[in-house]
Backbone and ligand atoms as CSV (ligand in chain L), in Angstrom:
chain,resi,resn,atom,element,x,y,z
A,1,UNK,N,N,0.858,-1.223,0.034
A,1,UNK,CA,C,-0.013,0.027,-0.084
A,1,UNK,C,C,0.716,1.174,0.069
A,2,UNK,N,N,0.507,2.227,-0.632
A,2,UNK,CA,C,1.186,3.454,-0.694
A,2,UNK,C,C,1.188,4.086,0.739
A,3,UNK,N,N,2.242,4.958,0.915
A,3,UNK,CA,C,2.228,5.666,2.173
A,3,UNK,C,C,1.120,6.658,2.428
A,4,UNK,N,N,1.120,7.504,1.360
A,4,UNK,CA,C,0.177,8.522,1.331
A,4,UNK,C,C,-0.929,8.244,0.583
A,5,UNK,N,N,-2.073,8.598,0.974
A,5,UNK,CA,C,-3.418,8.658,0.003
A,5,UNK,C,C,-4.272,9.705,0.282
A,6,UNK,N,N,-4.872,10.049,-0.976
A,6,UNK,CA,C,-5.986,11.072,-0.874
A,6,UNK,C,C,-7.168,10.612,-0.293
A,7,UNK,N,N,-7.888,11.476,0.347
A,7,UNK,CA,C,-9.404,11.312,0.910
A,7,UNK,C,C,-10.018,12.482,0.833
A,8,UNK,N,N,-11.402,12.513,0.205
A,8,UNK,CA,C,-12.041,13.733,0.271
A,8,UNK,C,C,-12.992,13.613,1.544
A,9,UNK,N,N,-12.743,14.831,2.267
A,9,UNK,CA,C,-13.605,14.919,3.479
A,9,UNK,C,C,-13.823,16.438,3.567
A,10,UNK,N,N,-15.016,16.834,4.282
A,10,UNK,CA,C,-15.107,18.187,4.555
A,10,UNK,C,C,-14.992,19.284,3.662
A,11,UNK,N,N,-15.274,18.822,2.375
A,11,UNK,CA,C,-15.393,19.814,1.138
A,11,UNK,C,C,-13.829,19.959,0.351
A,12,UNK,N,N,-12.977,19.063,0.779
A,12,UNK,CA,C,-11.698,19.201,0.017
A,12,UNK,C,C,-11.179,17.844,-0.086
A,13,UNK,N,N,-10.120,17.663,-0.862
A,13,UNK,CA,C,-9.582,16.258,-1.096
A,13,UNK,C,C,-8.257,16.416,-0.302
A,14,UNK,N,N,-8.053,15.690,0.694
A,14,UNK,CA,C,-6.627,15.756,1.645
A,14,UNK,C,C,-5.894,14.575,1.535
A,15,UNK,N,N,-4.746,14.814,1.862
A,15,UNK,CA,C,-3.849,13.685,2.052
A,15,UNK,C,C,-3.530,13.026,3.307
A,16,UNK,N,N,-3.618,11.908,3.479
A,16,UNK,CA,C,-3.326,11.181,4.766
A,16,UNK,C,C,-2.167,10.139,4.803
A,17,UNK,N,N,-1.763,9.861,5.890
A,17,UNK,CA,C,-0.560,9.034,6.092
A,17,UNK,C,C,-1.146,7.562,6.539
A,18,UNK,N,N,-1.149,6.667,5.693
A,18,UNK,CA,C,-1.775,5.393,5.839
A,18,UNK,C,C,-1.012,4.535,7.058
A,19,UNK,N,N,0.137,4.986,7.624
A,19,UNK,CA,C,0.706,4.460,8.697
A,19,UNK,C,C,0.055,4.806,9.896
A,20,UNK,N,N,-0.620,6.093,9.864
A,20,UNK,CA,C,-1.254,6.601,11.120
A,20,UNK,C,C,-2.810,6.692,11.095
A,21,UNK,N,N,-3.330,6.452,9.922
A,21,UNK,CA,C,-4.829,6.477,9.913
A,21,UNK,C,C,-5.367,5.300,9.010
A,22,UNK,N,N,-6.526,4.968,9.327
A,22,UNK,CA,C,-7.267,4.004,8.353
A,22,UNK,C,C,-8.634,4.792,8.290
A,23,UNK,N,N,-9.034,4.972,6.942
A,23,UNK,CA,C,-10.131,5.728,6.651
A,23,UNK,C,C,-11.435,5.081,6.893
A,24,UNK,N,N,-12.342,5.454,7.664
A,24,UNK,CA,C,-13.558,4.815,7.969
A,24,UNK,C,C,-14.720,5.900,7.972
A,25,UNK,N,N,-15.726,5.733,7.247
A,25,UNK,CA,C,-17.021,6.709,7.265
A,25,UNK,C,C,-17.343,7.163,8.725
A,26,UNK,N,N,-17.444,8.634,8.806
A,26,UNK,CA,C,-17.893,9.079,10.240
A,26,UNK,C,C,-16.760,9.190,11.166
A,27,UNK,N,N,-15.622,8.795,10.815
A,27,UNK,CA,C,-14.399,8.737,11.738
A,27,UNK,C,C,-13.414,9.806,11.581
A,28,UNK,N,N,-13.153,10.659,12.174
A,28,UNK,CA,C,-12.273,11.697,11.824
A,28,UNK,C,C,-10.835,11.368,11.735
A,29,UNK,N,N,-10.088,11.944,10.717
A,29,UNK,CA,C,-8.708,11.680,10.584
A,29,UNK,C,C,-7.758,13.094,10.539
A,30,UNK,N,N,-6.584,13.131,10.838
A,30,UNK,CA,C,-5.822,14.327,10.601
A,30,UNK,C,C,-5.023,14.260,9.446
A,31,UNK,N,N,-5.388,15.107,8.354
A,31,UNK,CA,C,-4.525,15.106,7.278
A,31,UNK,C,C,-3.150,15.813,7.264
A,32,UNK,N,N,-2.584,15.728,6.229
A,32,UNK,CA,C,-1.171,16.157,6.238
A,32,UNK,C,C,-1.106,17.760,6.626
A,33,UNK,N,N,-2.097,18.281,6.233
A,33,UNK,CA,C,-2.159,19.719,6.431
A,33,UNK,C,C,-2.368,20.112,7.808
A,34,UNK,N,N,-2.764,19.252,8.665
A,34,UNK,CA,C,-3.027,19.527,10.168
A,34,UNK,C,C,-4.422,19.492,10.595
A,35,UNK,N,N,-5.317,19.717,9.450
A,35,UNK,CA,C,-6.730,19.728,9.530
A,35,UNK,C,C,-7.191,18.317,10.013
A,36,UNK,N,N,-8.298,18.301,10.993
A,36,UNK,CA,C,-8.950,17.286,11.226
A,36,UNK,C,C,-10.263,17.192,10.636
A,37,UNK,N,N,-10.471,16.248,9.904
A,37,UNK,CA,C,-11.651,16.126,9.008
A,37,UNK,C,C,-12.436,14.735,9.130
A,38,UNK,N,N,-13.425,14.694,8.595
A,38,UNK,CA,C,-14.566,13.631,8.799
A,38,UNK,C,C,-15.086,13.133,7.409
A,39,UNK,N,N,-14.693,11.995,6.785
A,39,UNK,CA,C,-15.461,11.661,5.714
A,39,UNK,C,C,-16.776,11.212,5.789
A,40,UNK,N,N,-17.653,11.469,4.881
A,40,UNK,CA,C,-19.182,11.241,5.154
A,40,UNK,C,C,-19.651,10.402,3.957
A,41,UNK,N,N,-20.338,9.470,4.386
A,41,UNK,CA,C,-20.877,8.574,3.151
A,41,UNK,C,C,-21.730,9.133,2.328
A,42,UNK,N,N,-22.693,10.097,3.002
A,42,UNK,CA,C,-23.891,10.500,2.267
A,42,UNK,C,C,-23.482,11.680,1.236
A,43,UNK,N,N,-22.173,12.239,1.404
A,43,UNK,CA,C,-21.637,12.981,0.352
A,43,UNK,C,C,-20.756,12.447,-0.686
A,44,UNK,N,N,-20.727,11.137,-0.274
A,44,UNK,CA,C,-19.929,10.243,-1.545
A,44,UNK,C,C,-18.521,10.394,-1.092
A,45,UNK,N,N,-18.051,10.697,-0.052
A,45,UNK,CA,C,-16.577,10.883,0.293
A,45,UNK,C,C,-15.802,9.505,0.154
A,46,UNK,N,N,-16.615,8.403,0.221
A,46,UNK,CA,C,-16.128,7.136,0.266
A,46,UNK,C,C,-16.409,6.435,-0.884
A,47,UNK,N,N,-16.939,7.144,-1.946
A,47,UNK,CA,C,-17.237,6.459,-3.082
A,47,UNK,C,C,-16.410,6.976,-4.218
A,48,UNK,N,N,-15.606,5.956,-4.792
A,48,UNK,CA,C,-14.933,6.390,-6.056
A,48,UNK,C,C,-15.731,6.787,-7.046
A,49,UNK,N,N,-15.250,7.808,-7.771
A,49,UNK,CA,C,-15.857,8.341,-8.940
A,49,UNK,C,C,-16.749,9.660,-8.428
A,50,UNK,N,N,-16.712,9.932,-7.137
A,50,UNK,CA,C,-17.712,11.034,-6.652
A,50,UNK,C,C,-16.922,12.020,-5.976
A,51,UNK,N,N,-15.585,12.111,-6.228
A,51,UNK,CA,C,-14.642,13.058,-5.662
A,51,UNK,C,C,-14.502,14.412,-6.488
A,52,UNK,N,N,-15.463,15.209,-6.340
A,52,UNK,CA,C,-15.334,16.533,-6.931
A,52,UNK,C,C,-14.598,17.708,-6.429
A,53,UNK,N,N,-14.540,17.635,-5.038
A,53,UNK,CA,C,-13.787,18.690,-4.285
A,53,UNK,C,C,-12.532,19.008,-4.826
A,54,UNK,N,N,-12.052,20.012,-4.603
A,54,UNK,CA,C,-10.678,20.645,-4.999
A,54,UNK,C,C,-9.677,19.968,-3.897
A,55,UNK,N,N,-8.348,19.922,-4.466
A,55,UNK,CA,C,-7.351,19.545,-3.666
A,55,UNK,C,C,-7.105,20.411,-2.606
A,56,UNK,N,N,-6.737,19.936,-1.376
A,56,UNK,CA,C,-6.251,21.064,-0.253
A,56,UNK,C,C,-4.858,21.369,-0.710
A,57,UNK,N,N,-4.773,22.703,-0.874
A,57,UNK,CA,C,-3.245,23.158,-1.226
A,57,UNK,C,C,-2.369,22.824,-0.337
A,58,UNK,N,N,-2.621,22.797,1.086
A,58,UNK,CA,C,-1.590,22.658,1.996
A,58,UNK,C,C,-1.081,21.000,2.024
A,59,UNK,N,N,-2.225,20.255,1.670
A,59,UNK,CA,C,-1.911,18.803,1.700
A,59,UNK,C,C,-1.048,18.363,0.369
A,60,UNK,N,N,-1.365,19.065,-0.632
A,60,UNK,CA,C,-0.789,18.856,-2.087
A,60,UNK,C,C,0.709,19.338,-1.902
A,61,UNK,N,N,0.992,20.268,-1.210
A,61,UNK,CA,C,2.383,20.608,-1.005
A,61,UNK,C,C,3.242,19.756,-0.141
A,62,UNK,N,N,2.404,19.375,1.134
A,62,UNK,CA,C,3.107,18.550,2.065
A,62,UNK,C,C,3.308,17.234,1.428
A,63,UNK,N,N,2.294,16.756,0.485
A,63,UNK,CA,C,2.755,15.296,-0.124
A,63,UNK,C,C,3.873,15.541,-1.032
A,64,UNK,N,N,3.980,16.515,-1.876
A,64,UNK,CA,C,5.044,16.769,-2.701
A,64,UNK,C,C,6.392,16.665,-2.067
A,65,UNK,N,N,6.211,17.403,-0.971
A,65,UNK,CA,C,7.423,17.479,-0.197
A,65,UNK,C,C,7.982,16.278,0.491
A,66,UNK,N,N,6.831,15.567,1.140
A,66,UNK,CA,C,7.193,14.001,1.504
A,66,UNK,C,C,7.718,13.222,0.513
A,67,UNK,N,N,7.297,13.227,-0.809
A,67,UNK,CA,C,7.857,12.579,-1.842
A,67,UNK,C,C,9.161,12.990,-2.323
A,68,UNK,N,N,9.725,14.192,-1.754
A,68,UNK,CA,C,11.129,14.452,-2.096
A,68,UNK,C,C,11.141,15.291,-3.344
A,69,UNK,N,N,10.183,16.022,-3.764
A,69,UNK,CA,C,10.253,17.133,-4.960
A,69,UNK,C,C,11.148,18.148,-4.656
A,70,UNK,N,N,11.965,18.598,-5.531
A,70,UNK,CA,C,12.760,19.791,-5.350
A,70,UNK,C,C,12.099,21.004,-5.169
A,71,UNK,N,N,12.674,21.884,-4.454
A,71,UNK,CA,C,12.085,23.182,-4.271
A,71,UNK,C,C,11.470,23.728,-5.377
A,72,UNK,N,N,12.134,23.908,-6.559
A,72,UNK,CA,C,11.641,24.369,-7.739
A,72,UNK,C,C,10.313,23.856,-8.286
A,73,UNK,N,N,10.245,22.554,-8.195
A,73,UNK,CA,C,8.974,21.942,-8.546
A,73,UNK,C,C,7.900,22.303,-7.573
A,74,UNK,N,N,8.269,22.429,-6.216
A,74,UNK,CA,C,7.291,22.573,-5.158
A,74,UNK,C,C,6.699,23.979,-5.433
A,75,UNK,N,N,7.454,24.969,-5.820
A,75,UNK,CA,C,7.087,26.284,-6.126
A,75,UNK,C,C,6.269,26.336,-7.349
A,76,UNK,N,N,6.432,25.551,-8.452
A,76,UNK,CA,C,5.642,25.568,-9.620
A,76,UNK,C,C,4.359,25.028,-9.123
A,77,UNK,N,N,4.322,23.824,-8.385
A,77,UNK,CA,C,2.994,23.455,-7.970
A,77,UNK,C,C,2.062,24.385,-6.772
A,78,UNK,N,N,2.993,25.161,-6.036
A,78,UNK,CA,C,2.381,26.080,-5.137
A,78,UNK,C,C,1.773,27.316,-5.870
A,79,UNK,N,N,2.305,27.693,-7.012
A,79,UNK,CA,C,1.878,28.610,-7.857
A,79,UNK,C,C,0.451,28.366,-8.282
A,80,UNK,N,N,0.010,27.269,-8.462
A,80,UNK,CA,C,-1.262,26.826,-9.100
A,80,UNK,C,C,-2.498,27.063,-8.351
A,81,UNK,N,N,-2.034,27.460,-6.941
A,81,UNK,CA,C,-3.145,27.620,-5.911
A,81,UNK,C,C,-3.457,29.044,-5.518
A,82,UNK,N,N,-4.493,29.349,-5.101
A,82,UNK,CA,C,-4.771,30.771,-4.416
A,82,UNK,C,C,-4.514,30.354,-2.960
A,83,UNK,N,N,-3.764,31.401,-2.322
A,83,UNK,CA,C,-3.421,31.112,-0.942
A,83,UNK,C,C,-3.953,32.124,-0.115
A,84,UNK,N,N,-4.909,32.014,0.873
A,84,UNK,CA,C,-5.338,32.836,1.945
A,84,UNK,C,C,-4.231,33.019,2.936
A,85,UNK,N,N,-4.406,34.118,3.687
A,85,UNK,CA,C,-3.412,34.150,4.789
A,85,UNK,C,C,-3.405,33.029,5.941
A,86,UNK,N,N,-4.462,32.426,5.988
A,86,UNK,CA,C,-4.770,31.269,6.838
A,86,UNK,C,C,-4.014,30.127,6.345
A,87,UNK,N,N,-4.248,29.814,5.066
A,87,UNK,CA,C,-3.382,28.576,4.342
A,87,UNK,C,C,-2.129,28.843,4.376
A,88,UNK,N,N,-1.597,30.139,4.160
A,88,UNK,CA,C,-0.144,30.430,4.022
A,88,UNK,C,C,0.470,30.155,5.609
A,89,UNK,N,N,-0.226,30.553,6.517
A,89,UNK,CA,C,0.200,30.386,7.936
A,89,UNK,C,C,0.267,28.773,8.043
A,90,UNK,N,N,-0.649,28.057,7.762
A,90,UNK,CA,C,-0.685,26.414,7.834
A,90,UNK,C,C,0.529,25.848,7.125
A,91,UNK,N,N,0.684,26.384,5.876
A,91,UNK,CA,C,1.669,25.787,5.177
A,91,UNK,C,C,3.091,26.086,5.738
A,92,UNK,N,N,3.270,27.105,6.195
A,92,UNK,CA,C,4.549,27.647,6.904
A,92,UNK,C,C,4.941,26.760,8.026
A,93,UNK,N,N,3.865,26.307,8.960
A,93,UNK,CA,C,3.864,25.571,9.960
A,93,UNK,C,C,4.213,24.091,9.699
A,94,UNK,N,N,3.382,23.466,8.569
A,94,UNK,CA,C,3.730,22.192,8.146
A,94,UNK,C,C,5.384,22.042,7.424
A,95,UNK,N,N,5.620,23.040,6.717
A,95,UNK,CA,C,7.008,23.029,6.185
A,95,UNK,C,C,8.109,23.436,7.080
A,96,UNK,N,N,7.864,24.010,8.269
A,96,UNK,CA,C,8.735,24.656,9.057
A,96,UNK,C,C,9.465,25.842,8.469
A,97,UNK,N,N,8.727,26.494,7.897
A,97,UNK,CA,C,9.319,27.788,7.147
A,97,UNK,C,C,8.850,29.057,7.972
A,98,UNK,N,N,9.539,29.997,7.388
A,98,UNK,CA,C,9.081,31.459,7.761
A,98,UNK,C,C,8.073,31.962,6.920
A,99,UNK,N,N,7.191,32.889,7.249
A,99,UNK,CA,C,6.162,33.313,6.232
A,99,UNK,C,C,6.797,33.897,4.929
A,100,UNK,N,N,8.024,34.520,5.193
A,100,UNK,CA,C,8.662,34.982,3.967
A,100,UNK,C,C,9.096,33.999,2.908
A,101,UNK,N,N,9.672,32.728,3.523
A,101,UNK,CA,C,9.828,31.584,2.662
A,101,UNK,C,C,8.638,31.059,1.989
A,102,UNK,N,N,7.530,31.031,2.725
A,102,UNK,CA,C,6.273,30.475,2.249
A,102,UNK,C,C,5.581,31.391,1.188
A,103,UNK,N,N,5.864,32.718,1.395
A,103,UNK,CA,C,5.388,33.648,0.380
A,103,UNK,C,C,6.098,33.528,-0.907
A,104,UNK,N,N,7.431,33.292,-0.879
A,104,UNK,CA,C,8.281,33.142,-2.081
A,104,UNK,C,C,7.910,31.712,-2.652
A,105,UNK,N,N,7.764,30.805,-1.971
A,105,UNK,CA,C,7.443,29.540,-2.458
A,105,UNK,C,C,6.049,29.544,-3.390
A,106,UNK,N,N,4.990,30.119,-2.767
A,106,UNK,CA,C,3.839,30.146,-3.328
A,106,UNK,C,C,3.585,31.174,-4.333
A,107,UNK,N,N,4.308,32.323,-4.254
A,107,UNK,CA,C,4.242,33.507,-5.147
A,107,UNK,C,C,3.088,34.387,-4.625
A,108,UNK,N,N,2.593,34.190,-3.476
A,108,UNK,CA,C,1.689,34.854,-2.933
A,108,UNK,C,C,2.192,36.180,-2.423
A,109,UNK,N,N,1.388,37.222,-2.440
A,109,UNK,CA,C,1.866,38.584,-2.028
A,109,UNK,C,C,1.736,38.443,-0.586
A,110,UNK,N,N,2.543,39.099,0.270
A,110,UNK,CA,C,2.441,39.103,1.559
A,110,UNK,C,C,1.191,40.126,2.152
A,111,UNK,N,N,0.485,39.575,2.918
A,111,UNK,CA,C,-0.711,40.198,3.285
A,111,UNK,C,C,-0.554,41.006,4.592
A,112,UNK,N,N,-0.727,42.152,4.631
A,112,UNK,CA,C,-0.392,42.985,6.145
A,112,UNK,C,C,-1.674,42.694,6.997
A,113,UNK,N,N,-1.432,42.343,8.155
A,113,UNK,CA,C,-2.583,41.987,9.000
A,113,UNK,C,C,-2.660,42.993,10.138
L,1,ZN,ZN,ZN,-5.581,19.196,3.730
């Protein structure tokens, strides 16, 4: 089995670590992005072919990083997403980066708070 797998839950497709979680309907799991989410049967979260939610940007980058992608390719991937301040903060935490490094990686403009 692959170490990391995608799972749709709570309106996004997240990535989880199969050594830490086994996916079951109505049971929460913590995705690579750090969010704790719950896959629901009635929304088709556990049905192949019914995954229409967008990828979680933080999970996508965290997975690429875990798979050993070089920084250049991580940046190309990160540029495909729209980053809110919340997502940038979460990404910085997951990657153990500063907000400046994350802003550079994602190409997001720094937001004054
Ligand atoms: Zn996620």
